[in-house]
C-alpha positions as CSV (number, residue, x, y, z in Angstrom):
1,M,9.7,-41.5,-71.7
2,A,6.5,-43.3,-72.6
3,A,4.0,-41.7,-74.9
4,I,1.0,-40.0,-73.2
5,I,-2.3,-39.3,-74.9
6,Y,-4.6,-36.6,-73.6
7,P,-7.7,-37.0,-75.8
8,N,-9.4,-33.8,-74.6
9,L,-6.4,-31.5,-75.2
10,V,-6.1,-30.2,-78.8
11,I,-3.7,-27.8,-80.5
12,S,-3.8,-26.1,-83.8
13,A,-2.6,-28.2,-86.7
14,S,-1.7,-25.3,-88.8
15,N,0.1,-23.2,-86.2
16,P,0.9,-25.1,-83.0
17,A,2.6,-22.0,-81.5
18,M,-0.8,-20.3,-81.3
19,S,-2.3,-23.0,-79.1
20,P,-2.9,-21.6,-75.6
21,P,-1.3,-23.1,-72.5
22,F,-3.4,-25.5,-70.4
23,H,-3.2,-26.7,-66.8
24,L,-2.7,-30.2,-65.5
25,G,-3.1,-30.8,-61.8
26,G,-2.8,-27.0,-61.2
27,I,0.5,-26.7,-63.1
28,G,0.6,-24.6,-66.2
29,I,1.8,-26.5,-69.3
30,A,2.4,-25.1,-72.7
31,P,1.7,-27.2,-75.8
32,I,4.5,-28.5,-78.0
33,Y,5.4,-25.9,-80.6
34,Q,8.3,-25.1,-83.0
35,G,11.6,-24.6,-81.4
36,C,11.1,-27.5,-79.0
37,I,13.4,-30.5,-79.5
38,C,10.3,-32.8,-79.4
39,R,9.7,-34.3,-82.8
40,A,6.6,-33.7,-84.9
41,S,5.8,-37.4,-84.6
42,N,4.7,-36.6,-81.1
43,L,1.5,-35.1,-82.6
44,I,-1.3,-37.4,-83.8
45,R,-3.2,-36.1,-86.9
46,S,-6.9,-36.7,-86.8
47,P,-9.2,-36.8,-89.8
48,C,-10.7,-33.5,-88.8
49,G,-7.4,-31.7,-89.1
50,I,-6.9,-31.3,-85.3
51,S,-3.8,-32.7,-83.7
52,R,-4.0,-34.1,-80.2
53,L,-1.2,-33.9,-77.7
54,L,0.5,-37.2,-77.5
55,F,3.6,-36.5,-75.5
56,I,4.7,-33.9,-72.9
57,G,8.4,-34.0,-72.8
58,K,11.3,-31.9,-71.6
59,C,12.3,-29.3,-74.1
60,G,15.7,-27.9,-74.8
61,P,17.5,-25.4,-72.4
62,D,16.3,-22.5,-74.6
63,N,12.7,-23.4,-73.9
64,S,11.7,-23.3,-70.2
65,R,7.9,-23.4,-70.8
66,L,7.7,-27.2,-70.8
67,S,8.7,-29.6,-68.1
68,D,8.6,-33.3,-67.5
69,H,5.2,-34.2,-66.1
70,A,5.5,-37.9,-66.1
71,P,5.3,-38.1,-62.3
72,E,2.1,-36.1,-62.5
73,F,0.6,-38.4,-65.1
74,A,1.7,-41.4,-63.0
75,K,-0.4,-40.1,-60.2
76,I,-3.4,-39.8,-62.5
77,Q,-2.9,-43.4,-63.7
78,E,-2.6,-44.6,-60.1
79,A,-5.8,-42.7,-59.1
80,S,-7.6,-44.3,-62.1
81,L,-6.5,-47.8,-61.0
82,M,-7.6,-47.2,-57.4
83,T,-11.0,-46.0,-58.7
84,I,-11.4,-49.2,-60.8
85,L,-10.5,-51.4,-57.8
86,K,-12.8,-49.6,-55.4
87,G,-15.6,-49.8,-58.0
88,A,-15.3,-53.6,-58.4
89,N,-18.5,-54.0,-56.3
90,T,-20.6,-52.6,-59.1
91,F,-19.9,-55.8,-61.1
92,L,-21.0,-58.1,-58.3
93,P,-24.5,-58.9,-59.6
94,Q,-23.0,-59.9,-63.0
95,V,-20.3,-62.0,-61.3
96,V,-22.8,-63.7,-59.0
97,L,-25.0,-64.7,-62.0
98,A,-22.0,-65.9,-64.0
99,S,-20.8,-68.0,-61.1
100,T,-24.3,-69.5,-60.7
101,V,-24.5,-70.5,-64.4
102,L,-20.9,-71.9,-64.3
103,A,-21.7,-73.9,-61.1
104,L,-24.7,-75.6,-62.8
105,V,-23.0,-76.1,-66.2
106,Y,-19.6,-77.1,-65.0
107,P,-19.7,-78.1,-61.3
108,P,-16.0,-79.0,-61.0
109,S,-15.1,-75.3,-61.2
110,F,-16.5,-74.9,-57.7
111,T,-16.5,-78.3,-56.0
112,W,-13.0,-77.8,-54.7
113,F,-14.4,-74.9,-52.5
114,T,-15.7,-77.2,-49.8
115,N,-17.4,-76.4,-46.5
116,R,-14.1,-76.0,-44.7
117,Y,-13.4,-72.9,-46.7
118,Y,-16.8,-71.3,-46.2
119,A,-16.2,-70.0,-42.7
120,P,-12.9,-68.3,-43.6
121,A,-14.5,-66.8,-46.7
122,L,-17.3,-65.3,-44.7
123,G,-14.8,-64.1,-42.2
124,F,-12.9,-62.3,-44.9
125,L,-16.0,-60.5,-45.9
126,M,-16.6,-59.4,-42.3
127,F,-13.0,-58.3,-42.1
128,A,-13.6,-56.1,-45.1
129,V,-16.6,-54.5,-43.4
130,G,-14.5,-54.0,-40.2
131,V,-11.7,-52.2,-42.1
132,N,-14.3,-49.8,-43.5
133,S,-16.0,-49.2,-40.1
134,S,-15.2,-47.7,-36.7
135,E,-16.1,-48.4,-33.1
136,K,-18.4,-45.4,-33.2
137,D,-20.5,-47.1,-35.9
138,F,-21.2,-50.1,-33.7
139,L,-22.0,-48.0,-30.7
140,E,-24.5,-46.1,-32.8
141,A,-26.0,-49.4,-33.9
142,F,-26.6,-50.5,-30.3
143,S,-28.4,-47.2,-29.7
144,Q,-31.2,-48.4,-32.1
145,P,-33.0,-51.2,-30.1
146,K,-36.2,-50.6,-32.0
147,A,-34.5,-51.4,-35.3
148,I,-32.8,-54.4,-33.8
149,L,-36.1,-55.8,-32.5
150,A,-37.7,-55.2,-35.8
151,G,-35.0,-57.2,-37.5
152,Y,-35.3,-60.0,-35.0
153,I,-39.1,-60.2,-35.6
154,G,-38.4,-60.3,-39.3
155,Q,-36.0,-63.2,-38.8
156,F,-37.9,-65.4,-36.4
157,V,-41.5,-64.4,-36.9
158,L,-42.2,-63.2,-40.4
159,K,-39.8,-65.7,-42.1
160,P,-41.0,-68.8,-40.3
161,I,-44.7,-67.9,-41.1
162,L,-43.8,-67.6,-44.8
163,G,-41.8,-70.8,-44.6
164,Y,-44.9,-72.6,-43.2
165,L,-47.1,-71.1,-45.9
166,F,-44.9,-72.1,-48.8
167,G,-44.3,-75.6,-47.2
168,T,-48.0,-76.1,-47.1
169,V,-48.4,-74.9,-50.7
170,S,-45.8,-77.4,-51.8
171,L,-47.9,-80.2,-50.3
172,T,-51.4,-79.0,-51.3
173,I,-50.9,-77.4,-54.7
174,F,-47.6,-78.8,-56.1
175,G,-48.1,-82.3,-54.6
176,L,-44.5,-82.6,-53.4
177,P,-43.4,-85.1,-50.8
178,T,-43.6,-84.1,-47.1
179,S,-39.8,-84.2,-46.8
180,L,-39.5,-81.3,-49.3
181,A,-42.0,-79.3,-47.4
182,A,-40.0,-80.0,-44.3
183,G,-36.9,-78.7,-46.0
184,I,-38.6,-75.4,-46.9
185,M,-39.8,-75.0,-43.4
186,L,-36.4,-75.8,-41.9
187,T,-34.8,-73.2,-44.2
188,S,-37.1,-70.6,-42.7
189,C,-36.2,-71.5,-39.1
190,V,-32.5,-70.7,-39.2
191,S,-30.7,-67.4,-38.4
192,G,-29.7,-64.6,-40.7
193,A,-26.9,-65.0,-43.2
194,Q,-23.6,-63.1,-42.7
195,L,-23.8,-62.2,-46.4
196,S,-26.7,-60.0,-45.5
197,N,-24.2,-57.8,-43.8
198,Y,-22.1,-57.5,-46.9
199,A,-25.3,-56.7,-49.0
200,T,-26.1,-53.9,-46.6
201,F,-22.5,-52.7,-46.8
202,L,-22.8,-52.4,-50.6
203,T,-26.0,-50.3,-50.5
204,D,-25.8,-48.5,-47.2
205,P,-22.4,-48.6,-45.6
206,K,-23.5,-46.7,-42.5
207,M,-26.1,-49.4,-41.8
208,A,-23.6,-52.3,-42.0
209,P,-22.8,-52.3,-38.2
210,L,-26.6,-52.4,-37.5
211,S,-26.9,-55.3,-39.8
212,I,-24.0,-57.1,-38.2
213,V,-25.6,-56.6,-34.7
214,M,-28.9,-58.0,-36.0
215,T,-27.3,-61.1,-37.6
216,S,-25.1,-61.8,-34.6
217,L,-28.1,-61.6,-32.3
218,S,-30.2,-64.0,-34.4
219,T,-27.2,-66.4,-34.8
220,A,-26.5,-66.4,-31.0
221,T,-30.1,-67.1,-30.1
222,A,-30.7,-69.6,-32.9
223,V,-29.3,-72.3,-30.7
224,F,-32.6,-72.2,-28.8
225,V,-35.0,-70.6,-31.3
226,T,-34.2,-72.8,-34.4
227,P,-34.9,-76.1,-32.5
228,F,-38.1,-74.6,-31.1
229,L,-39.3,-73.5,-34.5
230,S,-38.4,-76.7,-36.1
231,L,-40.4,-78.6,-33.5
232,L,-43.3,-76.3,-33.9
233,L,-43.5,-76.3,-37.7
234,I,-42.1,-79.7,-38.6
235,G,-42.5,-81.7,-35.4
236,K,-38.8,-82.6,-35.4
237,K,-36.8,-82.1,-32.3
238,L,-33.3,-80.9,-33.0
239,P,-30.4,-81.0,-30.5
240,V,-29.0,-77.7,-29.2
241,D,-25.3,-77.2,-30.0
242,V,-24.6,-74.0,-28.0
243,K,-20.8,-74.5,-28.2
244,G,-20.9,-74.9,-31.9
245,M,-23.0,-71.8,-32.5
246,V,-20.8,-69.6,-30.2
247,S,-17.7,-70.9,-32.0
248,N,-19.3,-70.1,-35.3
249,I,-20.0,-66.5,-34.3
250,L,-16.5,-66.0,-32.9
251,Q,-14.8,-67.3,-36.0
252,I,-17.0,-65.7,-38.7
253,V,-18.2,-62.5,-37.2
254,V,-16.5,-61.2,-34.0
255,T,-12.8,-62.0,-34.7
256,P,-12.7,-60.7,-38.3
257,I,-14.6,-57.5,-37.5
258,A,-12.5,-56.8,-34.4
259,T,-9.3,-57.3,-36.4
260,G,-10.5,-54.9,-39.0
261,L,-11.5,-52.3,-36.4
262,L,-8.2,-52.6,-34.6
263,L,-6.2,-52.2,-37.8
264,N,-8.3,-49.2,-38.8
265,R,-7.7,-47.7,-35.4
266,F,-4.0,-48.3,-34.8
267,F,-2.6,-48.9,-38.3
268,P,-4.5,-46.5,-40.6
269,K,-1.8,-46.3,-43.2
270,M,-1.9,-50.1,-43.6
271,C,-5.7,-50.0,-43.9
272,N,-5.4,-47.3,-46.6
273,A,-3.0,-49.5,-48.5
274,I,-5.1,-52.6,-48.5
275,R,-8.6,-51.0,-48.7
276,P,-8.7,-50.5,-52.5
277,F,-8.0,-54.2,-53.0
278,L,-10.8,-55.5,-50.7
279,P,-13.7,-54.9,-53.2
280,P,-12.4,-57.1,-56.0
281,L,-11.3,-59.8,-53.5
282,S,-14.7,-59.6,-51.9
283,V,-16.4,-60.0,-55.2
284,F,-14.3,-63.1,-55.9
285,V,-15.0,-64.6,-52.5
286,T,-18.8,-63.9,-52.8
287,A,-18.8,-65.7,-56.2
288,L,-17.2,-68.7,-54.6
289,C,-19.7,-68.7,-51.7
290,V,-22.6,-68.7,-54.2
291,G,-21.2,-71.2,-56.7
292,A,-19.8,-73.8,-54.4
293,P,-23.0,-75.0,-52.7
294,L,-24.8,-75.1,-56.0
295,A,-22.0,-77.1,-57.6
296,I,-21.7,-79.5,-54.7
297,N,-25.5,-80.1,-54.6
298,V,-26.1,-79.9,-58.3
299,G,-27.6,-83.4,-58.3
300,S,-30.4,-82.3,-55.9
301,V,-30.9,-79.0,-57.6
302,M,-31.4,-80.6,-61.1
303,S,-33.6,-83.5,-59.8
304,P,-37.2,-83.9,-61.0
305,S,-38.5,-82.1,-58.0
306,G,-35.8,-79.5,-58.2
307,I,-37.6,-77.1,-60.6
308,S,-40.8,-77.0,-58.4
309,V,-38.7,-76.5,-55.3
310,L,-36.7,-73.8,-57.1
311,L,-39.9,-71.8,-57.9
312,L,-41.2,-72.2,-54.3
313,V,-37.9,-71.1,-52.8
314,I,-37.6,-68.1,-55.1
315,A,-41.2,-67.1,-54.1
316,F,-40.3,-67.6,-50.5
317,H,-37.3,-65.4,-50.6
318,L,-38.9,-62.6,-52.6
319,S,-41.9,-62.7,-50.2
320,A,-39.5,-62.4,-47.3
321,F,-37.7,-59.4,-48.9
322,V,-41.0,-57.7,-49.5
323,A,-42.4,-58.5,-46.0
324,G,-39.2,-57.1,-44.3
325,F,-39.2,-54.0,-46.5
326,S,-43.0,-53.3,-46.0
327,L,-42.9,-53.9,-42.2
328,T,-40.0,-51.5,-41.8
329,G,-41.7,-48.9,-43.9
330,L,-44.7,-49.0,-41.5
331,V,-42.8,-49.0,-38.3
332,F,-40.2,-46.4,-39.3
333,R,-42.2,-44.3,-41.7
334,D,-41.3,-41.1,-39.7
335,S,-37.5,-41.9,-39.5
336,P,-35.2,-39.8,-41.7
337,D,-33.3,-43.1,-42.6
338,V,-36.4,-45.0,-43.4
339,K,-35.2,-46.1,-46.9
340,A,-31.9,-47.3,-45.6
341,L,-33.6,-49.1,-42.8
342,Q,-36.0,-50.8,-45.2
343,R,-33.2,-52.1,-47.3
344,T,-31.3,-53.3,-44.2
345,L,-34.2,-55.2,-42.6
346,S,-35.2,-56.5,-46.0
347,Y,-31.9,-58.3,-46.3
348,E,-32.1,-59.5,-42.7
349,T,-35.5,-61.0,-43.4
350,G,-34.9,-62.4,-46.9
351,M,-31.4,-63.8,-46.5
352,Q,-30.8,-66.6,-44.0
353,S,-28.0,-69.1,-43.2
354,S,-29.1,-71.8,-45.7
355,L,-25.8,-73.6,-45.1
356,L,-26.9,-74.1,-41.5
357,A,-30.2,-75.5,-42.6
358,L,-28.4,-77.7,-45.1
359,A,-26.1,-79.0,-42.3
360,L,-29.1,-79.7,-40.1
361,A,-31.0,-81.5,-42.8
362,N,-28.0,-83.7,-43.6
363,R,-27.3,-84.5,-40.0
364,F,-30.7,-84.9,-38.4
365,F,-33.1,-86.0,-41.2
366,Q,-32.8,-89.4,-42.7
367,D,-34.6,-88.5,-45.9
368,P,-32.1,-86.9,-48.3
369,L,-35.0,-84.9,-50.0
370,V,-35.0,-82.6,-46.9
371,S,-31.7,-81.1,-48.0
372,I,-32.9,-80.0,-51.5
373,P,-34.6,-76.8,-50.4
374,P,-31.7,-75.5,-48.3
375,A,-29.3,-76.4,-51.1
376,I,-31.3,-74.4,-53.6
377,S,-31.9,-71.6,-51.1
378,D,-28.3,-71.1,-50.4
379,G,-27.5,-69.8,-53.9
380,N,-30.9,-68.2,-54.5
381,N,-31.1,-66.0,-51.4
382,V,-27.6,-64.6,-52.2
383,I,-28.5,-63.9,-55.8
384,D,-31.8,-62.3,-54.8
385,G,-30.0,-60.2,-52.2
386,I,-27.2,-59.0,-54.5
387,L,-29.6,-58.2,-57.3
388,S,-31.8,-56.2,-54.9
389,C,-28.6,-54.4,-53.8
390,N,-28.1,-53.4,-57.4
391,G,-31.7,-52.6,-58.1
392,V,-32.6,-50.5,-55.0
393,G,-29.1,-49.4,-53.9
394,S,-29.0,-45.8,-52.9
395,K,-26.8,-43.4,-54.8
396,Q,-25.3,-42.5,-51.4
397,G,-24.3,-46.0,-50.7
398,K,-22.7,-46.5,-54.1
399,S,-20.8,-43.2,-53.8
400,S,-19.6,-44.1,-50.4
401,L,-18.0,-47.2,-51.7
402,M,-15.8,-45.1,-54.0
403,R,-14.3,-43.1,-51.2
């Protein structure tokens, strides 16, 4: 049998027989004492003269007080491992920052994670949300049209206004080229990011379905709204790719979440088996989604104009988070879930699909400078969102992740 250390269980060093019995998992266990065939080496002497119980073994036939509790301890070890796995999300901010630094210092560590992997990666995150949700959660989300409308206004009204303001500032105060200002405005015109759903899931799991509905709605209507906003703010007419947008929603959002919900409904034992491993895998996938765009576009990010654009993009995202948070606080000030709604709509307003903006910039704008703001935004909005998850996350949300 393997040695087992119980640091909080002590017995008398001078007379072990006088040590009282204790309980482990509701089963009475007596400490090792004279007459047991267990050796004295099974006791660890501490400097203070107190010996700690090292091993609980099976004693001789003349001593029936002790029994083999290795299976009981194995359950404790298994429970501890599951707790560690489920709590992996708590390290997400540190992992995201580390991946950002690594992507900038050593880009080859992420350049292999190209765009073709990004959709499956986001789909996996949505699958994780689906496994931890139920059909009832989504039905309740659709019963909140006021919140959905507020999220939509944050996405396609507040955010474009902020994008126009910061684009103008880049021209008038920073003296940056018009193409960089166009890149900032283009970034503000796209739909919400699927990672905002995962950010909501980290802090307020019950709000994740509502966040998914908001993001899906903004993504579905972006085929018309984004070209209109880009024409209004930039003066550039973009083609409408309805088929591509619908395919994107089906692949990244609908199919993975539906799969998770169906597994949760019809194969609960399978879900219970895989659920503890989803948090660490999700952390790894999120790190890849953050590091890869930065590594691939490191040349643009580290360009002479990159630092100025970085400051403007950070200010843009932070302003969007604050605007979404404040607007929700005013509209839903009497709601019992106002804080959770504020966080949810803050993520919806502050985190957008910068990869879509980057793809549009590369495809429809001849000037390569237009792609710099979306490239910087892609990593920055995720970092801001994850850090805000860690900073303002409710205790209820964190405890729910451990269940």
